[in-house]
N, C-alpha and C positions, 0 to 999 in steps of 0.2 A: 572202593578206599580204601580199605584194609590193604589192597594189593599194593597200591600206588603208595601207601605209606611203608608195607615192606619192603619196596623195593628202591627206596625213593627214587620213584618217578617225577620229573617237574620240567618246566619249560625250559630251564638249563640243565641239561643233563650232563652236558661235559665237566662240569664242578664237580669236584670229590667231596667224601666224606669226611668232615672233620671232626675231632674230639673239641672238646673244651680245653684242653690242654693245649692241642694244635693250635685251637685259635689265641691262645693266651688269655684264656679265662678262668676265673677260680670257679671251683665247684661249690656254690653256694643255696642252692637252694632255689627250685623254680618261682617259687613265689615272692623272690626278689630281684626276679627278674623278666625286663618286659621290650619287645623288639618294635621298633621305630623301622617300616621300609619307604626307603628314597628310590625316587623313579628320575625318568633323564628330562632335561628340561627340553619342551616343545612336544612332548608324549602327548599326540591326541586323545589318548583316553583321561587326561586329565581335561582339557577343556570340555569335553564333549560326556563327561562322567561329573560336569556341575562344579569343579574345583579350579582352582589358581596355582601359580608357584608359592601365594601367598599361606596357601593351604597345609606346606608342608610345615612351616614355622611356625603355625597354630596348633598342627600335629603334636611339634615335638614339645612342644609349651603345655602340652596337654599330659602329653604322657611323664613328665616331669614332675607337675603338678596332680597329678593323678594317681601318683605310685611313690608318695614318700620313702626316701629310704632306698627306693629301689636300683640295680643298675641297669640302665638304657643302652640298650646297643642297637644301634644305628646301621643299617646295612646300605650300603653303597651298591649301585645299580651296576652288573657286570661291563656293562658297554662303559659306563666311567673307570671303573677300575683300568680296562686297557686304554684308555684317553680316547677314546672315539667320541664319548660325548659328554656332555655336563651334566651335573645333577645340582639337587637343593642344597642338600645338607651337609656337604663334605665337608664344612668347616664348621658343623655344629663343634661345640665344646662345653665343657662345665665337670665338674668333681663326679659326677655319676653315668658321664657318658663316655660310652666308648664304640670308636667307628673300626667298621669291620669292612675294611677296603681290599678284600680278598676274596677270587672265586671261592664259592664254598656250595656244594647242595643245599637248597633251601630247606631241605627237611633236617638239616643240623642244627642248624636254627630252631627251627618250630620246637624240637624235641626237648630243646632246654630252656623254653621260655614255658609262661601264662598267659600272656596276653601279647597281641599283635596288632599293631597300629598302624593303618595302611591310606592311603587316599584313594586310589585306584585299582592298585597293582592288585594281578593275579595270587601273588604269593596270600593274600589273604583267603582265597576260596582253598588252597592247601592247608592253612591254618584250621578251617573249619573243619575238614576232614579229617584234623588230627583232634578234634575237639576242645580247641582253645577260644579264648574269647577274645572275638578279633572285632574292631574298631575302626570305623569306615568315616575319613571325612570327605571323599569324593562318593559319589554315585555309580559304580565298578555292578556291573548286571549279579553280580550274587546276592548285591545289597537291595535293604527294603523288603524282604521276605519276612522280617520276624525273626532273622537268625544271627544277625550281627548288632552291634551297638551304631546306630546311624547318629551321624550328627549334622546330616539333613535329611530333611522331610521328604518323603516319597511316597507322596499320596495315591498315587495311580498303581502301584503294588499293592494291591489290596491280600493278595491270596498269602496264605499262609503253608505253605509246603515244609514237610520234614526236610532235615538235611540229605537222607536216603532220595526224596522225591526231586530234591532240584538237584541232586548229583547225576540222577538218570536222565534227569532234562537235556543236561549239559553235555554229557560223554556217553549217553547213549541215543534219544530223542534226537538231536541238532547235529550229532558230530558221526563221519563215516571213517574209514580207515581204510586207506589203501597200502597194499605190500609194496615196497621198494623195488621188492626182489620179483614179483610175477603181476604187478601191476594190477591185482584182482583187489575187490573187497573182503576185507577180513574181521572179525569181532576185534571187540575191545580187548579181551585179554589174551588176543593175539599180537595185537599193537603191541602192549606193554611188555610182553615178553621177547618181542622183537627187539627196539630199544633198551630192554635191559640186556641183550647180548651182545647187540653192537657198541653198547657203553661198555660193557667188560671189554671186548676186544681193543676198541680205542685205548683204555687204561693201559692192558698190559703191553701194549705198542710201546707206549709214551714214556 
């Protein structure tokens, strides 16, 4: 987990790491800022995660109500940013709401907030790695184990793993890593190193 956080490895590795000033945000202390993560319309993980488009409005409303005075950052999905798909919260507004509609490495946002609100986005799992308080309005695979603030009951998930055990199950037990160069299986650490190297090469050329 520390390795992924240190190298800012995420699902969207093309996005640059940006500072608060790069994002046009005022450094006001983490306790005064929360993150609400949007997803694309029609995302299957929403339906099969026991949620619906309505869940996004409920999530944003809860974030505002539960965090009076806090700045609410709404992260627009990368596919929406480039115009390929539509989101649920792109029209969100309010005196405390700030729309983040640009490519940015997820870790740049995770590091400047204390709470992260999601429906089923994998963003929540990465926020958990950073020991953030994660609130789930759907049923992603990492919810229901006693590690997240779940707004839906998930009685079938009765086990109570530690965060380290959940991470190991996801990244070690259920995942395989194949080198794009050799087409052979490699370990987790080597996969992370390959991604970091390729990203650095790509960013240096762009």
